[in-house]
N, C-alpha and C positions, 0 to 999 in steps of 0.2 A: 583534584580533579585531572581528568586526564585529557588532553587537549590533541587535535592532529598536529604537527609541527610540520610545516611546509618549509622545503626547501628551495633556493633560489638559483640551483644550479640546474641548466637545460642539458639534457642530452643529445648527443647528434644522431639524426637518423639516418642508420645505416642497413642495408638490405641483406638479409642472409636468409638461408634455408633451413634456419632451424625447426620451424614448425611442420609437421608432416601430417599429424591426424585432421580430416576432412571431417565437415559436418555436414549431414544431407538436408536440404531444405525441405521443409514441412509443408503443405497446401495452405493455403489462405483460407479460412471458414470466418463466417461472420459472427459478430458479435451476439452470444447467446447469453443471456442474465442466467445466472446460477441460482438455482435453489426460489425460481421468482415465486411460482406457486404457492409454494410454502411461506416464502416471508410474506406476503401480501396477506393470506391467511392470519398467521400471526398479529400481522398489524391492525386487522379487524377493521376495516376503513366503513365509516357509518357516515350518512349527510352532514356536509358542513364543517367536517372536521379540516385541521391542517396540518401537515406532514413535511418533514425535511427528508429530502435524500442527498446523505453528504457525499455520496460519490456517483454524481451524475453519471457518467461514461458516456455508452450510448445511449442511455435513455430507458432501455427495458424495464427495469423496476419502478421508473417515474409513470411508463406511459400505461402499465398495467394500473396503478395506483389511481390515476386519473379515470381510468376507465371503468372503474369498479364503482364509482359513483359521478353523477353528474354536476354536484355543486362542491366536490374538495378542492382546497388548493395545495398545490406543492413547490414549499423552496428548492431548486434544485441546485445544488453545491460543487463544482470540480476545480480543480487549479490548472487543469489543461485547457488552454484556449481554443482547442479544437472541440473539447465535450463542450466549452460551454458557446462555441456557434452553434452546436447542434441542438442545445437547451433553447436558444433564442430561435431557432428556427421552429422546433416541436412546439414552442409556448404561441405560436401563430394560430396553430390547431385548437386551443384550448381557451381562449379569450377570456386573458388573464388571470387563469388558472394555476399556469405555471410560471414561475419567476425565479429565471435564471441567475445565477451567483457565481462568482468568477474568484477563487482564493482558496487557502488551504483550511482546515479545520479549526487552527486557531484565527483564523481571519473571522470567522463567522460572526462574533460578536457586534463588531461594527458594520459589518455586512447587514445582518438582520436590524440593528439599530435604524437604518436609513430607508428601512420599510416599516419602523415605529414596530416590531414585533419586540413583545415582553417576555421576561424570563416567565416559567410556569403557564406557557402558554399554548407548547405545542401538543397535539394528542397524540404523533407516533415518528421516531425519528427511526431511519435506515442507513447502515454501512454495509458497503460491498468492498471490503479492502482489498489492497493488490493492484496489479497493473490490469487495465482492461485488455480485451482482446486487439483492439484500435491497435493499441502501442505497442503489442507485440508483435503485430503484424506490418509494422511502418519500420523498415531497415534503418532510416536515420534516424531512428530514436534511441537504438542502441540497446534496447531492453532484450532483444531474441538472439539465444545462440543460432538458430538455425538461420540467420539473414544475416549477412555481413554488411556492417555499417557503421558509422562514427560510434565510438563509445561515451556516448554523452548520459542516457539516462535520467534528465532532469524530466519532472513530469510537468513542471509549467512552461517547457519548452523555451527557456531561457528568461522568461518575465524577469525573475530576479537576477540582474547582470553580476552580483556579488556571489552568486553560488556556483560551486564547484563542479564539474565535470566528473565522470567517472576517470576519463583520462587524466584528467588533471591531477586526480588521486593519486594513479597509479604512477605518474610522473615524479609526482613531490612528496609523498608521503615516505617515512622511514620505515627499515625492513619491519622492527618491532612493532611500529603500527598498523602496516598491512597485515601483519599476521594476526592482531587483534582483531582488527575489523572483518575480517575473514572468518576468523574462529566464532567471533562473539554474534555478527548477525548472519552470518552464512550456516553455522553450527557446521563448521568444516573442520575435518579430524586431522586434515594435511593442511592445513593453513600456514605454518613455519616453512613447509617446502614449498608449497605456492608462492609464498612470499620471497623466500630466497631466489626463485626462479625470476618474479619480474624484474627485482633489485638487479639482478645480474644481466638478464635482457637488456633492459633498458640502458645500462651501463656500457655494456660490450657490444650491443647489437643494435637495436632501433627503439626507440619510443613507442609505446602499446598503444595503438590510436583508433584499433578497430576491433570489431566484436570477436571476428575471424581470429586476429591476432592472438587475444587473451584464451580464447575458446581451445587454441593449438597449443598454446604456451601451458595451458592447465594439463591438458591430456598427456603431453609429454612428460608430465611429471609423475604421472599415475601409471601402475600397471596395467589397467586395462581401461579403453576410450569410452568406458560406461558402465553405470552402475543400475541396477531395479528400483523401480518405484514401489509405491505400495501395491500397486497391481501386477509387478513381477514383471514389468514393461522396461526395457534399456532407456534411460535417459543419459543425457552428455554429462561427464564428471565434473564439468566447470557451473553445471548449474547451481551450485549452493554459492559458487565464488560471484556470480553475477548477481544472486539473489542478496549477496552482502553486499554487495557495492551500490546496487538499489536502494536500499536501503538505508544507508549512510549517507548515501549522496540527497536523498530529500528527506531526511532526519523522521522518517517513518515511525518510529515508534513511539516518540514523543510525541509527533501529531496524534498518533491514535491515543494515547494516554490523554492527553488534550481532550480529544475529539468526547470521550468518553464522560469527561468531567463536564463538558458542555452539553452533552446530552442530559445529564442529572438535572442540569439548571435549567434548562428550556422546557424541558417537559412538563406537560402540567400534572397534578395527583392523577394516579392511575392511567398514566399516559406508556405507550407503549416503546419498547426497543426491539430492534432486531440489526442483529449483528452477524455479519458471514465474513469468515476468516480462511486463511488458506496455507497459512504456517503457524508452527508451535506458537514463535514470538508473538505474532498478534494475537492468538486464543487466547495466550496466557495472560496479555492484557486485560482482555472482556472479561475473561472469568474471574480474575483478581477483581474486579470492578463490582461486577454482578454479586459474587459473594460478599464482597465488605471487606475486602483484603488488602487496603489500601491505607498508606500512612500520609498525612498532610498531603492528599490529591496525588502520591504517586503510585502507581501499579506498574513500574518496567520490568520486565523479567531480566534485564541486564544489569549488573553493578555499575551503581549511579555515575563512578569515575569515566565510564565509558560514552556516558549520555552527552548529546549535545543538551545547553540549556540556553536555547533561544527564546523559549518564552519561559515565563515566572509569573507565578499567582499572586496577589495580592491575599495577606492573611484573612482578611475579611470574606473574600472571596473561598478561601478554602475553608473557613470555620462555617460558612454558609451552608456547606455540602453535608456536615454531620448533621446527623436526624431523620436523614432521607437514606432509603433502602431498595432494593429491587427484589423482586419476587419471580423466581425464574418461571417461566410458562410450560416447564416440560421438564421431565427426569434425567435424559439422558442427551448429551449432545446430538444433535440433527445432521446428518447428514445425505447426500445423494444416494438416491436407488442405482443397481444397476443400469436400469434403463436409460436414466439421465447421463451416465458417465457413460455409456455408449454411444450417447447422442451429442455430448458434447465434453471430451476428454479432459479439457481444462478443470472441470468442476471436481475431478477425480479426488482432490486433497482439500474441498470445501469441508466448513464447521458452521452449522448456523447455531446462533444461541438467542433467545427471546426473553423476553422479562419484563414487569410491570413497575412503574416508580410506585414505590409505597411510603408511609411514614414509618 
């Protein structure tokens, strides 16, 4: 099994003019929940039902759920302390119908145990993977290429003191490991070139500690400072590198895989699952679970030797998942229409899949 090797060597911080390409700032826009109406329609809320919003964020989907019926209950999970605080504030308006939970997907069993929630008891579960607009819009979080800030990228804002930041990874990982992270989690073809530039820069010039330093460094490796996205709009060439670091730092793919397993476990018979993904690695995990292409609870789209194994499953728990399946509620994957993309550009890569848990 491959693991990230950490070097104890610290590189001196030396200023240089190596970076030349600048990123234009983008205007801040409020958080807009993606495919919100579609997601709620597929969850099909009715009186006295119970739901879990696994990715509360700014609460757009949860608010819509709570307002669809006056007596349903929603457990709102998020690993971001700011989102958790927002959930607490929102809960005051819903008289005990909104229960905030702070933690990762893998924390869900013990969080729900504290509220006496049993397996096979939830009517619907919603996932909205990836970063929220709030996280991208805060420069100090380190997620955004367009806003200069420290390379942090920890979704939990450092609640786990042992978790590496993106800057830690860039400072300590060996070149071959950096190339693997960028190629596998970012699907970046120029991963080796970027990894070599990172290692040479930190050894000869400076530690890479800000989003601008990394974005400029990646741009300096490429022939063009931008690429075209699916809508033929220019995007920064460092986008995939940023994605790779974010996924690696937060162990996102393993958390998504485990979240899908827990959805199967907590949903009642004929309970509904809705998952919104934003890139192919996320969508592959969701699709494999829904289609039943899972072996011993694993549906990770990357080689297992490149996966973290922070979460393990008891064999009894894994065995209990067999004998259940998903019935997809639509023939083709659902994407935003042109009107939603025009209204919210961050929805352009979204894909929604909905299914019912069946025997």
